[in-house]
N, C-alpha and C positions, 0 to 999 in steps of 0.2 A: 659470677663464675670466673675461673682463671682464664688466662689467655696464653697460648703457646704458638710460636710462629710455625707455619706450614702444617697445621693440624686443623681439620675441618670441625671436629667435635672436641673442642679444647677441654671441656669439663670432663667428659668421659675418658679422654686421654690421661689426664692427671689422676682421675679416680682409679683407673686400671693400673697406672704406674704405682701409686701409693699402696694399693691393695695387694701388690705383688710381694710385699713383705709384711711381717707381723706388726699389728697395730697401725698399719698404713692408712686404713680408712679413717681412723680417729685423727691421725695427723692431717689428712686431707681436709676434713671438716674444720679442724682447728685453724688451719691457714686460711681457708675460705672465709670463715666467720670471725677471724681475728680482729679485735677492735682497732688495731693500728694498721697502717698501710705496709705492705710487704712487696719489695721488688727483688727479683733474683737476676744477677748478672752472671753470665757464663765465663769461662776461662779467658775469652777474648774481650771481656768487659762489655758484652752486648746484652741487652735486656731480653730475658727469656721467660719471665713470669711476672705477672701483675695481679694482685688480688683486688677484689672490689673496693675495699677501703682506700687503697692507694689511688685507684681511679678517681674516687670521690675527693680525696685530699688534693690531688694534683690537677683536678678538673680536666682529665684527659680520658681517652678511650684506649684500652689496652692494645687493641689491634693496630693502633696508629704508632705505637712506640716499640713494639716487639721487633727484635732483630737489629735494633739500632743502638749505637753507642751513645753515651751521654753527650758527646761532642756534636753529634748529628741532630741533637734536640735543642740546640742553643736558641732557636727561634721561639721556643715555648717559654712563656714567662715563668711558669712554675719550675722550670728546669735550670734557669740561668744561674741561680745561686747554688744549685746542687752539683753542677758540672765539676768544680774543683775537687769536690769530695768523691764523686763517683768515678772520676777519670784516673784516680791514682790507685796503684796496687800497694796495699799496706799489709804488714804481717800481723799486726795486733788489732783487736777490735777497738773502736773509739766512738765517742758520741759528741755531737756538737749541735748547738741551737743556731738556727738560721732564720732571718727575716726574709720571707719569700716576697711579700709585698706589704704595703702599709696595713697594719693591724693583723697580719697573718704570719705566725711564727711556727716553725717546725723543729722538733727535736729529732735529729737524724742519727741513727745508730748504724755503723758500718761494721759488718762481721765478715772478715775474709774466711774462705773455706780452703783447707789444705788436705791433701791425702799423701800417701807415701810417694806418689808420682809428682807431687808439687801442687801448685796453685790450681784450684778447680773453679773458683768463682767467688761471688760476694753476695751476701744477704744484706739487704737494706731495709731497715725498719723506720717508718715515718710516723711520728706522733704529733698531732696538732696540740700545741701548747699555747695557743693564742690567748686563751682565757687566763692562764697562769701569768703570762707576760703582762697582760692588761691589768690584772690584779696587783702585780708587782709595781707597775707604774702608778696605779691608783694609790697605793700605800705611800710611795715616794711623794706624789702630789699632795696627799693628805697631810703628811708631816710638814712639807714646805708651806702649804696654805695655812695650816693651823699656826705655825710659828709666825708667819707674816701677819695674820689677823690678830693674834694675841699681843704682838709687840707694840703696836700703836696704842691700844687702850691701856696696856700695862705701863707704858712710858708716860701717858697722860696722868694716870693715877699717881705714879711716882713723883711727877712734877708737882702735883697739887699738894701731896703730903710733905714734900721737901720744902715747899714755900711756907706751909703752915709751921713747920718745925724750925726753920732757919730765919724767918723774917718776922718782924713785928707787924702783923697784918691787922687792920681795923676789923671789928666784928662783922661789918657788912660784907667785906671781901672774904672773910673766913667762911661765912655762910655760903657765899657764891662758890668758893673753891670746893667746899664739902659737897654741895649739890652736884657740881660737875663730876667729882670723883664718884659720887653715888650713881649717877646716870651712866657713867662709863663702866662702872662695875656691873651694872645691870646688863649692858651690852655684852660684856664678857660672859656672864652667866648664860645669856641667851645663845651665844655662840657655842659654849660648852654643851648646852642642851641639844643644839642642832647636830653637833658632831656625835654625841651619844645616840641620838635618834638614828643618825646615818649608820652607825655601827650596828644598832639593833636590826635595822632593815636588812643590812647585808648578811646578818647571821640568821635572818628569818624569825626574829623574835618580836613580831608585831602581835599585840594582844588587844582584842576588841570586845567591847561590852555594848551590844546594840540596843538601841531604843527606837520606838516609833516616833518619827519627827515630821512636822510640817516644814518642809525645806525652805519655802519662801520666807516664813517668819524667822526661821533659824538664821538665814543669810542677812535679813534685815537687822537682826540684833548684832551681828558681827560688824555690819557697816557702821553702826552707831559708835563703835569703839574707835573708828577712824575719822570721826567728825572733825576733830581739831586739825588733823593733817590735811583733810580735804579743804577746809576753810582757809588754812594757811597758804595753800597753793592756788586758792580761788578756782578750784575745779568745779565743773558742772557735772555732778553725778546724778544720773537718771536711773531710778529703780522702778522698773515697769512691773508692777504687781499683777499677776493673772486676774482676769475678771472673775473666774470661778476658782475656788481653792483647789490646789493640786492634790493628787493622791499622796498619802503619807509614805515616807520611805523609812526603811530600817537601817539606821547608821549608828556608828559609835560617835557620839557628839564631840568628844575630845579630839579624836583623830581627824574627823571630818572638818572640824573647826580649823585645825592646823592646815589642812589641804586648801580650804577656801581662803584662809588668811594669806597664804603664800601667793595664790593667784591674784587676790585683790591688792595685796601689798605691791606686787610688781606693776599692776595697772596704775596705782597711785604714784609710785616711785618714778616710773619711766614715762609718765605723761607730763608734758611741760606745763608751766604755770598757765592757768585759765583754759586748760584743755578740757576734753570731754570724756566721760566714762559712762557707758550704758550697761545695765544689768537686766537681763530679761529671761523668760522661761518658755518652755515648750513641752507639752505632754502628748505623746503618741503611743497609743496602745499601752503596753506595760513598761514604758520608759519615760523618764523625765530628764530633760536636758536644760542645763543652766549656762548662760552665755555672758561673758565679760568682754565688752568691746571698748577699745580706747583709740585715741588718735595720737598716741605717743611716739616714742623713738622707733619702734618696730625692731625686727630682727633681720640681719643680713641674710640674703637668700642662700649663700653658700655655707651658712652655719646652722640652718634650720633643722638639719638631721641630728643635731647634738642637743637640742633644747631640753630634753628630758634626761640628759646624762648628768651624773653627779659632777659637781665643781664647774659646770659650764656657765660662762658669762659672755654675752655677745661683745665683740670687739668695739662696737660703737658705744656700748654701755660702759665699758671699762674706762673710756676716755673722760666720762663725765661723772660716773658714780664708782668711786674706788672701794667703797665698803661692800661687804657681802661675800659669801662663800660659794654661791651657785648651787645650793641644795634645795631651794624652795620648790621648784617644779619637779625635781626628782622625788621629793617627799609626796607632793600632790599626786603624781602618777601612781606611785606605789600604794598609797592609801585608797585612792579611788578604784584602782583595779582590784584591791583586796576586798572591796565592797561589790565586786562583780560589775563595776562600771567601766566606762571608757573616757579618755581625755584626748582632745585634739586641739589644733590651732591653725589659724591662717595669719600671715603677717607680711607687711611690706615695709622695708626700712624707710624711715622718715614719715610714714603715713599712719602707723599704728598696728595694733594686733587684735585678734579675736581669739580668746581662749574659751573653750567650752568643755563641759563634761556631762556625762549622762549616768543616771542611776536606775537600777531596775525597780519596778513596783511589784511587791509581793502581795498576793491576795490574802494569805493566811500567815499568822505568826509562826506556825510550825514549819513553814518553808525555810525559816531562818534557824530555828533552834536545832534542826536536824543536820545542819551544815557542820562538817568537821572543823571548818575554819574557826567557828565560834565556840 
């Protein structure tokens, strides 16, 4: 509802006021349910009207700010950056984007109202543009990150080819240079695929072809592909197979393989040499949970809320592992949630992490094929 100073029944007051002229009731409803916040300042630049959306955006109660000037509201965090805009009398409408606090941006439209007798007040329209600003920042980060990640392998390939072209290199060294260039090129292709997958997820273009899968056997096959890396780091990987077979789950094997590989790859990559990794399972009712526990680097406490964000890499990891774009867990979360599952973690810096995800068990195949998602 609206708020007006010195009126006991604010909503009825404004309803009566607007209904006193043609189409007034429609205007009343439009302002009350307007998707953006609206403030009305009178000729003395004191707040005389607040709609519900403005209360929500500014995290205030209308009755607490009515009859006050912006300067009197300086103690409110949401008003600090608004004061310079609201405290001035301007003749022409204007718009400006403001950062109210970290991660919270507003587009503020200021519309002065004049009559034949002069200045009558100001309409202020507040629009939350935080998502747009974050997307804008993400695009900038994306370009910067992509350029940085491509530059190193591209330079390595260029060096290998240059050496082959300009020097008389023995056949054995030629083969070694070609192999290095081939492997580096593979890394670039993998990076490109990751960035393309990221773009598809952001556009909502995830396509799934579900199959009925025995998840423990599925994960065991994935682990086999990491045998060489596990042995090279002398890791003790324990795969605790359930005593009884788990119920089968309906998943897209290609997409779920990507999710599991990203979780497992992190465990292997960020566990120190001769460290330990344990993979185990749990089934409760109609849900299967899979756990990946390691005693690796862990994640700093103050950064754990960003773990599933795109392009996130822990500060402690960046010091020792410069490669990577920080998309693995972002992919895993999106893929698992698209399968109606959940993913979570616990971590202590320097002691290791436990990443886990659950998938629903369906009793009938038609429970899947009727889903719009598939």
